[in-house]
C-alpha positions, -999 to +999 in steps of 0.1 A: +000+000+000+028+024+009+053+014-017+082+034-004+109+010-015+138+030-031+122+064-022+146+091-011+136+111+020+147+140+042+134+141+077+138+171+101+137+167+138+150+132+134+172+128+165+143+120+189+106+119+194+083+113+165+111+122+140+132+092+152+102+069+150+094+081+115+130+076+103+130+040+114+096+034+099+106+048+065+138+028+065+118-003+073+097+003+042+128+005+020+133+043+018+167+059+020+167+087+045+188+118+054+182+126+091+185+163+102+185+177+137+209+195+161+227+167+179+251+145+159+254+117+185+216+113+188+212+114+150+239+087+146+221+065+172+189+068+152+207+061+119+224+030+133+190+018+146+175+020+111+173-009+087+204-009+065+221+019+084+249+024+058+223+035+033+214+066+054+230+099+063+228+121+094+235+158+092+237+177+125+229+214+124+209+242+139+179+241+115+171+278+123+205+288+109+194+294+073+229+295+058+237+262+074+203+248+064+210+256+028+243+239+029+228+208+046+201+206+019+227+207-008+246+179+009+214+158+013+206+163-024+241+152-034+238+122-012+204+111-023+206+121-060+169+132-059+143+137-032+109+120-032+098+127+003+101+157+027+089+150+062+089+181+084+088+170+120+109+198+136+089+222+157+077+230+192+068+257+216+103+265+230+088+265+265+073+300+258+042+302+280+037+339+284+006+349+265+020+384+259+048+373+236+075+396+224+080+400+187+114+383+191+099+352+207+071+351+181+096+352+153+116+324+169+085+302+171+075+311+136+110+303+122+111+269+140+076+258+131+070+274+097+101+290+084+123+259+083+098+239+064+091+267+040+128+272+032+134+235+026+103+233+004+116+264-015+149+245-021+135+211-029+100+213-043+109+229-077+130+198-084+100+176-074+079+196-098+103+189-127+101+151-119+063+156-115+062+136-082+069+141-046+053+140-011+057+168+014+044+160+048+042+185+077+036+176+114+012+202+126-011+200+157-047+200+167-037+233+184-039+248+149-077+249+152-083+250+189-070+272+217-056+242+236-020+252+241+000+283+246-007+315+226+026+312+207+023+275+199-014+278+188-006+308+166+024+293+147+006+259+143-024+277+128+000+295+104+015+262+095-019+247+088-027+277+065+006+272+047+000+235+041-036+240+029-028+268+005+005+253-008-012+220-014-038+237-036-013+259-054+009+230-066-017+202-068-014+202-106+023+196-105+022+160-092+032+171-056+012+159-026+014+184+002-003+173+034-001+176+072-011+156+103-028+172+133-017+150+162-031+153+197-011+145+228+013+115+224+045+102+239+077+095+221+114+094+232+123+128+247+093+146+233+074+173+252+051+148+270+079+125+279+098+154+295+067+167+312+060+133+326+093+134+343+090+169+356+053+171+365+035+138+364+004+153+380+000+178+352+001+149+327-023+129+347-048+158+348-044+163+310-051+126+304-082+126+326-097+159+312-087+157+275-082+122+264-113+099+259-092+068+259-076+079+293-041+072+282-015+090+261-011+078+226+023+064+213+042+079+184+040+045+167+002+050+164+008+079+140+031+060+117+005+043+095-009+077+086+026+092+081+035+064+057+003+068+038+009+105+033+045+098+022+032+075-005+014+077-038-017+063-021-023+098-007-030+111-042-065+125-032-052+142-001-034+172-015-037+202+009-054+180+035-047+183+072-055+150+089-066+150+126-050+120+144-058+127+181-077+097+195-108+119+200-089+147+219-100+174+195-134+190+200-138+210+168-167+199+146-149+208+114-114+201+103-091+215+077 
């Protein structure tokens, strides 16, 4: 169904959390992957845990350093030869909980959650358009349509959702499938819920009781079938779609 054997993929945020799980899943399906994140040691641990590790490459950098990002993308393209899949997992709230954000903090959040993906798409998607195929998948959040998290996080995830929806429509005729997932709360190695569980287990317990109908946190692995679908040609009717995958956590009647 997924048919990712031989596909070439770039994954951001791949050193931990959902990104690391996605890297292993794509490698298991036969894809060749370039892993990008900040910490070389963690990236290498993920790469070595992937199927056929010597097929893959890890590139450590600060993704928000645009000059370094451009060099890393050039290196990834040279290694892969072409790019079939872009999987944008990097993002987060940077721990900024103050509702009265400064412009500097809002710009930092926007760059991390929207700007990095937009720049990589700017560098890669034109080549996908020439080959008339490609899948571009963004990890968004149900916070894009509900005021469930911090002001900053909600705002930039809403911006990312708007970007995915409109970009998907704009280039739908070029053979490129642009999509996003809208996860609810889930746990993965070193992700925000894993860290919070260590620091404030009572807060996590309250969140589970008040927000999650299943009464337990989802696991990153539960998101993988949808991610693999969106990375494949089987997602051909999903251009510009944002797919909720939140185990009933979201409370909006309409989705993107």
